[in-house]
N, C-alpha and C positions, 0 to 999 in steps of 0.2 A: 951207739945203739941200746934200745929199753929193753925192756925184758920182753917183749912182746915182738920182737924179731922170730919167734919161731912159727908165728903168723905167714910167713914168706917162706918159701923152698931157698933153700942153702945161693946165696948170692943173686937169687931175682928181685931184692929189694936193691943192689946196687944195678944191675941192668937195667932197671926201671928209671932209676936217676939217669943213668945214663942216654937213655930212650935208646940200649940197644934189645930192650925186650920186643921180639916180635909178635907172639902169641900171646898180646896184653889180655883181652876178653878173659882167658882162664885165668888169668889173676887178679886181676882190680875190679871190683863191680861187688855183686853178690851172691858168694858160694856155699855149699851146704860144707860143714868142717868135716874132715877124716874119720870123724866118730859117728858123723851121721846123727847128731843131736841136738846139731845149733847151727847155726847161720852167720858165716864171718865177711865181712866187707871190709872192703880194702879201695884204697883211692890214693891221687896223688895229686895234690894241687899246690903248687908253688906258691910261697909266701904266707900261708895260713898257720895260725898260733894255735885251734884248735877246730876241732869237725864234729859234728854231732849228727846222728841219722834220725829222719825224721819221718814216721810212717805218712805218707799222701791222702790215705785214706782217713785220717780220722785227724789230722794234724800234732801228732802226739809226738813227744824224744821219746824214741825205743833205745838209744844206747849214745854213749861218748867216745868216738872212737881216738885213740892214745896214739901219740906222735912217733912215728916209728924213726924218721930223720927228720933233722931241723928244716932239709929243703923242702916239705912239705908229703910226706910220705906218713899214711896212717891207715890203722888196721883197727879192728876192734870186732869183739863175739856179741850176737843178739841173744844172748841168754838163750832163753829155753824154747826159741822160735826154729820152728823147722822147715816151714813153707816159704819160698821167696813170697815177698812181696811189694810192690811200688813204694820208693824211698825218693828223699830230697835229702839234700846236706847242707847244714847250717852251720857257715864256714865264715869263722872269727879271722878278720885280717887287723895289723896293728892299729887301723883306721878306722876298719868299717867293717860291718857284719853284709853278707849274703848267701842267699839260698838257691841253689843250684842244685839242677835233679843230673844225676850220676849218668853217665853212658854208656857207662859199661855195664848197666844191668841191663839192655835191652837186647834181646833176640836180633838173629839177623833180619832184617826186611827184604830180602831180593824173593823173587818169584823164580821157581823153578822153570817156570815156561818160558818168561823172560828173556832167562840169560841163557838158554839153550837157544832162542832164536838168534840171540845175538851172536852168539857162535858162529852157527849157521850164516848168518848174513842175510836172511830175513827180517830182522829186526826193524821196526819203522816207527817205533816211539821207545828208544831205547834214552830219549833225554827226561823220560817219565821215573828213570830210576837213578841212571847216570849224571852225573854232575851235583845241584844241590837245589834238592827238592824239597817243598814241605809238605809234611805226615803228621798225621795224628793216630800214636799209637797209646791204648790205653787211656783216650782222654786226653793223652799229654801231647802239645801243640810243637814242634819242632824241625828240624831242618837233617835233611838224608841225605850226606855226603858220599858220593860212589865215585870211582876212578879205576879203571883197567891200566892196571901196572903189572902184568905178569911175570914179569923180569925183575923185579924190584925185592931188595930185602925186606925193606922197612917204607912204610907210609904212613903219615901223620899230616893231619888238616891243620895248619898255622893260620891265624886271624887275628881280627878283633878282640875275638872270645876268647882266648887264652893267651893275649901278648906275645905273639911268634912265637912260642915255645913249641920247639918239634916233640917235649918230652909228655904234653901234655894231653893232646888227643892223637895218639896211635891208632892205625883204625885197624877192626878185623878183615884177614886174607883169607880168599875162596880159591886154593889150589886147583881145584877143577875148570875154572875161570878166570884166572888172571885179577878177578876183581877185589880192590877193598872197601869197605864201608864203616859208616860209624852214623849215627843219630844223635844229634846235637840238641838238647830243649834250650838251651840256651843261645842258641845262636839268632841274631835279629836280622831283619830285614836289613840290607842295606851295611853288612859286616862285608870287610874287606879278608879274602882270605886266601891263600894257594895250599900248593900240596907239598910238601917238603918229601922227597925221596931219594931212598940210598938204593944207590944200584949193583948191580952183582959186584962189584968192584970195592964199593963200599964208600962210593965218592956218596955226596950229599948235593941235591938240585934243589932249588924250586922252583916248579912252573904253575902257568895259569891252569884254572881248568878245563879243558876241551870240550863241556859240555856247557859251560858257564852259559845262563841265561842275562849279564850284565860285566861290563869290565870297565876299571878304571884306566882312565888316560895314560897315556904315557908320560915318563919314563917308568912310572911304578906297575902301570900293567895287571894290576892284582884284578881277580873275578869279583864280583857283591854278588852275597845273597839277596835273590830277587825281593822284591813286594809279594807278597802273599794276595795279590790281587785276582777277584775272577770278575774281568771285564765282561760289562753287559752288550753284547750284538744287538744290533738295530738292522740286521742286512737278511733277513731272510727273504724277503721276498726277491734280492738280488742274486742270492744263490738258487733260489728256484729260476728263476730265469735263466741266469745261467745254464743250469743242469739241462734246461731246453731248450739252447741256442746252439744250432750248427754250426760250427765258427766258422768253418772254413766255405760258407754259404754266407754269411754274415759281414757288414765291414769292419773291418781293424785298421783305422790309423792310429797309430801309434807317436807319441809323444816320448821321446828317450831325455831323460833329466840327470842331472848329477846335484842331488839336492844341496852340498855346500857350495856350489856357485852358482846356481840359477840366479840367487838375489842373494844380495847380504844386506844388513843393517850398522850403522854406527857411523860415526864419520868419518872413517875411514875404510867401512864396510870389513870390521875386523870381525863381528861378527856373524854366524848363520841364523837362517830364519829356524826358530823352531815348528814343531809338530801345528801347533796352535796356528802361529803366522803361515803356515802353509797351507793348512786348511783355508784362511781368509786371503789368501793372496793365489797359491798356484793352481785351488781346485777351480775358483770362476775362471782362469785364464784359459783352463784346458778344454773347459765347456762354451766359452765364449769361442774360441778356436776352433772348435769343434773336435777334436781328437776324441777317437772312441775308447782309447787305450793310455796309460802311463807306465811306462817302462824306467825304473830305477836303477840306476847304478849300483855298485855293490853298497850295502848298506850293512853286513857284517864287520863287526869292530877289528879296524885295523891303524895299526899303531902311524904308520907311514903316510901322510896326506897325500905326497905324492904317487901313492900306488893307484888312487882315485878309488881303492876299494878291493883291487885285485890282488893283492895279497893280504888275505883275510888271516888273522890270530887266532880270532873268536869267531867260531862259522857259527854258533848257536847265539850269540848276543848282540842284539841290534844296538849300533853303534851310540855312544854316547852324545853325540854332535849335536844333536835334533831333541832331544829328549827322552824318557823310559819307554819304556816298552810297550804302556797303555797309550802313550800317547801317538804309536805308532799303529797300534790298532785306530785309536781313534782318527785317525789320518785316511787309513784305507776304508776303515768304517765311512767315513765324510765323502771318501771318495764314486764308492759303491749307490750313496744317496743318491747322488750326482748322476748316476749310470756311464761310470767312469772304471774300466777295468784293470787292475795295478798289476802289471807284472816285474818281477825282481831278478835282476842280475846275478847269478848264481854261479861259484868259483868252485868247480871239483876236480879240475887238472891239475892241480899245483897246491903249493904253501910254501911260505917263508920258513926262512931259517932263523928266526927270533927265537933266543935262548928261553925265553919263558913259554915258547909255542910247544910244537908237536912234533918237533925234530928230536929224535933218541930222546922219546920222550921220559921212559922208564931206565935212561941208560943205551938201552937198543934201540934197533931201526924198526920201531911199533908202528908207526902210522906209514914209514916210507920205506919202499927196497934199499937194504943193505949196500948191494951194489951200485956204486954209482952208475952203472951202464942203463941202468932202468930207474933208481932213484932219484937221479938230480936231471934238473931242465937247462941245458945250458945257454937257452936265449935270456930267461929269468933272474939265473942265479936262485932256484928256488925248488924244492921235493917234491914229487910226484908222489901220491898215493897209492899204495901196494893191494892194487883193486883184487888179488885175489884172497883177501886174508876178510875172513868172515866177520871178524868184529870190525874192519876197517867198512866192510860194505855197507854193515849197520850203521854207523858212525854216520856215513854219507846217506843212505837210504832215509834213515831217521831225520838228518838234516833239511832233506827237501821236505819231508811230510811235516817238519816241523811249523816252518816258513807258511805252507799252505792250510796247513789245520789250525795255528794258536794265533794266526797273523787273516789270515783269509787272503793272501794271495788268489791270485787269479792262474797263475804261471809263473815258468821259469822260463828265463833265457839263458842257458847252458856256455859259459867262456869258454873257447879254445877245443872245442870238442876236434880238432882234428891232431891236437897237440898227447889226446886218449886212444886214438884210433891205432896209430903207427905208433912202432916199439922204434925206429930209426926216423922220427921226427924231429928234422932239424939237428942232425946227427951225421957226420961223417963214420967212411967206414971203418970198424972197427970199435966205434965208441958206442955201440948197441949190441944187445944180445936179440938173435932170433929166438920165435914162439918152437913150440915142440916140435911143429911141422916143416920149421925151417924158413919159415916166413917172415914178411914185416908188421903181422897184426897184429896189436895186443889182444889178444884172446881175451883175456880178463877184465880188461874195461869194456870193452864189447858186451860181455855179458852181463856185467853192471846195468852198462847204459840201458841195455833190451828191460831186465828186471827193473830197472828204478821206471821207466816209462811206463809197463805193463801198473805198477802197484800205483803211480800219480792218477793214470787214468783211470783204475777201479775202484780208488779212494775218495778221489774229489770230483764229483759230475760236473762236467761242462770248465776244469782245467784243462790249462794248455801248457804244453813241453816244446821249445823251440832250441834250437842249435845253430849257433856259429860254427859253420862246416866252411873250410875254405877249399877243400878239395872235391873229386868226381866220387868220394866214397858213394857205389851206388847204394838206394832206399833207404837214406836219412832218415824219411818220413814216410818208407813204406811198415806196417803193422809188421809185429816180430812173426805172428803168423806167418807172414809169405816172407819172411829171412831180413827181414828188415829193422832198422835200430828202432823204428817205431817211436819216432818226435811226431808231434800236430805241424811243427813247421822249421821252414830252413831259412836261414838268411842266405839270398842269393850275392853270393862275392863278385859271381863273375861280372854280371850284369853292374853290378856297383864299379869294380874296379873299371871294366871296358867303359862308361859312361861319363866317368869323373876324366878317364884321359881323354876321353872326348870332346867333354866340358873345356878342358883345358888348352886346347888348339884353337891356333886364329882361325874364323870362318872362312877365309879363305882357302885353306887347303882341307876344311872339315870334309868337301867333297872327295877326297882319298879314302877318308875312316867313315865312311858309311857304317860300315858294317859294325863297327864297335857301338852303335847302337840297337841294330838290329840281331845282332845274332844270338841275345839271350832268347828270343821269343824261337831259336830252333831249340832248345833243351825245356822253354818254360814250363811244360805239364808232366818232367819228371821226378818231379818233387812237390810238394807244397809251399812255393816260396815267399819269403817276404825280401819286399824292394827296400834297402835301408840304406841310410844316408845316416852314419851314425858318429858317435864322437873321434875313433879311430882315425876318420878321414879329417879331422880339423886340429890334431897336434902334431908336434914333433917335427915340425917346418914343411909339414903339408901346405899350412894357411887355410883359412876359412872359405868356406865353396865361394863366397861371393869372389874370395882374392885368387881362387884359382882360375878365375874366367877372364878372357883377355881382353883388352878394348879400354874404353873411356866409361866412365859411369854409368854411362844411358847402356853403354851395349853390356854391359856387366849386368845390371838390374833387371835390364829384358831377356837378356839370357838365361837368366837364372829363373824368372817366370816361367820361360817357355820350359825350360830341362823341368822343373818342377811340376808343372803342367801334364808334360807326358811321361812323366815318372807316375802320377794319379791317373793316367788313362790307361796305361800297361797293365796286364794280368799282375795279382801277387799283389799279397796287401801292404803297408806302408809304416813305415818307419822314418822319424827325422828327427834328428838330434836340438838339444835347443839352442838358438840361436840362429838357427839356419832360414826358421821361420819368419825371420827379419833382415836377415841378410847382414848379419854380425860381420864388421869387417877384419877386426883381426882373430888370431889365431886362439882356439879355447885356451883359457889360464885356468887352472881349478883352485886357482886361491885369490880370484876374485870375480864379482859379479859380472854378467853379461853386461854388455853396453846396453844398457835401457833407453840411454838419453838418445840414441839415434834412431827412434820414433818421432822424436821432434821435426825429423827430414822426412819429406814427401816420400823421396825413393824406398827409404826401409820401411816406410808406413804401406806403400802400395805394398810392398811384399807380403806384408804382413795380412792385409787384406786379399790376395789372393791366393794365400795360402786355406783363409777361413773362407771365403768361396768354393774353393776346391772340396773342402771337406764338406762344406752345406752339400757342395752338387754331389759329391762321393754319397754320402752319407743315405741323399733322395733317389737314389737312380740303383738298381738291385744290376743294373748292366756292368755295373764297375766292382762287383763283389761277388756275385750271385756265382759264376760261371769262372773264379780264378784257376781252376783246376783243370777245365775241361777246354778244350781244343775248339767248341762250339761257342765260345764266350768271346771268342776275338775272331778279327780278319783283316788282313791288311788290305788294305786297297793301293796303295805306293810304296813300298818297299825298298826300289831299286830308283829312286830319283836324287842319283847323289850330286848328279849335276846342281839341284836348286838348294840343294840339302835341305830336304822338305819330305816329312814322313805323313802319311795318313791313315788309317786306320779306323775299322768300328767295333765297337762293343757291344756285344747283345747279352739278356738278360734270359732265363728260361721263359719267360712272356714274351712274344715275338713282338708285341706292340713295345716294347720298350729296348730302345737301341742309341746309343751315341756317337757321334761321328769326331774324331780326333785329327786337327790339323796342325801340324807343328814344323815351324820355319828357323831354322838354325843360322841363316844367315840375316846382314841388313837390308839385304833388296826384299823389295815391296813386289808382288806378284796380282797384278791387276787380270783380269779374268781367267782367274785359275779355276779350271774345270775339273769336278771333284765328284766321283759315284754317288749314288744315292740311291739305300737299300730299298725305301719303298717309294709307290708315285704321288710323292706328298710335298707339300712346300715345306721348305727348313727354315727354323729359325737358330741364333746365333745365342746360346745360352752362356759361355764364357767367352770372352777374349781379353787375354793376356796383356794386349797391347791397349786396351781403353784406357781411359784417363784417369779413371780413380783408382786405376793400380800404378800410376806412373806412366802409361805409354803413349805414345804420340798421338791415339784415340783414329788409328787406323782398323774401323769396325764393318760390320755387315749387320744388314737388316733381314729381311725376307729372302732366303735364296730361293729363286723360281725354277722348279723341275720341268726342261724341256724337253725330254722324253729321249734325250739323245744317251745311248752305249757307251757308256765307258767305266773301266776298271774293272769291268766283269760285272757292273751293273746295268740292268736295262735301261734305266735313267741317269741323269746329273743333271748339275747347277755350276753354273759360274760364283766364285767367289773372289773377293779380295783377300790377299794373306798377307798378314802384318808382319813387318819386321821382325826377326827377331822377336816371335811372338808364338803362340798356342788358343787355336781357335774349337770351339766344342759347337756341334750343331747337334741339333734332334728336330723331329718332326714336328710342324705347325700344332697338330694333332696331340702329341704328349706334351707339347708346353701348355698346350691351351686345357686339358685333362690335370694336368701338374698346379694351374694356377686354379686350377677351380677347387 
């Protein structure tokens, strides 16, 4: 030890070298000397031979620090200077010389109001100060690292910028809010980093940044300092249009996509498409098919491919698999240019136990409940967020806002909402704790969902929130003012389960299960529903939708066309998982591309053309979407013809002159001279027929349907048609067809 040791308090130099000194900002950096007549600079730079202090203002050398310890501890007095000044350190190593700006000279950059809202659970932009954020302080650019770890003894940021030495950059602790921070001017975009945490038991752990905006692939799983990029958005017209659209009265035909398996490249399909490739291939496909919305399965960083993104570790990091964050922004921007809304599948219901993730983040159960009866999910072996903790609420609320604000997503689909609502979800007696009133409702999660929906709708005009909720929870899409959860839409899981069960039955037996295709209309207006055939229905041994259908190939394809036709005709917005639109045969495999080669075969091309035609019909006829939420928009002509397994109904628009009639036959029997009620005294034309040869059918079609003024099915007039086998027919008044053509 040199004669400069008195510059340190007794034992503080040893504590610094061991990494045991917690209040490091009170020691390192620039401080007034005890006599108040000079300044002292102390630093710890591993491997340094000599250190000089340089005034940034004029670039002049102020002092050369004395080496206190060979491991890299230096200190020195700044002579007659008594006012702190901005400085850099010129560091000489055995083989190089570097200039660094000492991070310990900067005051805290945290804003009191931001931190207060964070603790209250009302902060919706915590990603702007927590994590790694570019800042400029006194004209010095750098990265502010912040992490919430209230029960840690000590936290350091380690990374490429300090050779992963936890002694180098011990962070400043704020006991009042549990946040640790440090501003590093020498950090660079692309640097890998983690937080080195010493927990309350003295054990050291390395954790990825919960707010990391980019992450390294497994097994490294490091967080990455993001680029200091200012993406220039070009979608202002789209956002204005979105804000002025009443989505419940607008068309919504959604194509659900898993980006990692929609299409791949490489000789063996081993490579993902980049965002640039997706812009040139996926977007034109969606436009051609006529879908209005694209829903992406989760793209928050997930180490395990087999989770499909539903076990995210980096909720703020867009996965590395398809490109960088600016690439994702360009993709969303391009979708908006082509009038495609983009929805993101979001997972706030649980998180995985990966050791580098949120699990026991600072050595304590910080993000999750400590009691496994509240904190562990038995189905997925994951952890459940502690929705009653303000900082956790802010973490999730900010994350939802992050994707809509920074990436311009048009809405979020929340996964597994049912598991959030019930304390006993998937649990046996004794495996759960009741709420304070003795009930099974998760009151804190419900309060969070209400807050989340209120904030999103207030902050992002025209955006929408969608719930995957599989129970009969009342008022999922009611406003919070009326006691609801405040979602915009809910997936109709009951319709999906019933209709797919019916679809899998042999046509001989369908007459005995007719209600499975009609029951959904009993409750169709209790919520704002989306009819969804999602990824969950084509995995885990369930087979593809085409595979579920009995019979030979002709029957399979005809039945699928008829089924999708009925789906497009019924009240409710639409969602179809990729591959279903062309009759994918095999069960979905997340590790390979869809079987696009099937489109060389006519039956598959026919399914694709049918979906394209349905989307065209859907978009051009307000009766198919304007009154989804009102009973006046739908009328059964016959819901009781179980003997023939034929369904017939009318869709109405707000305008009385726009109405379409749907007739669906779910058996191979052709019905000649089949009488159908007609709502107006017009002749009717066949707009679409799934049995037309262009769609791969047997061409049992109709031309003009003559109105013969015979009362039928509650109508004052009717007409005779031929109902094709396993077919869907759509009729419109001749006058409406002529007007549309004009």
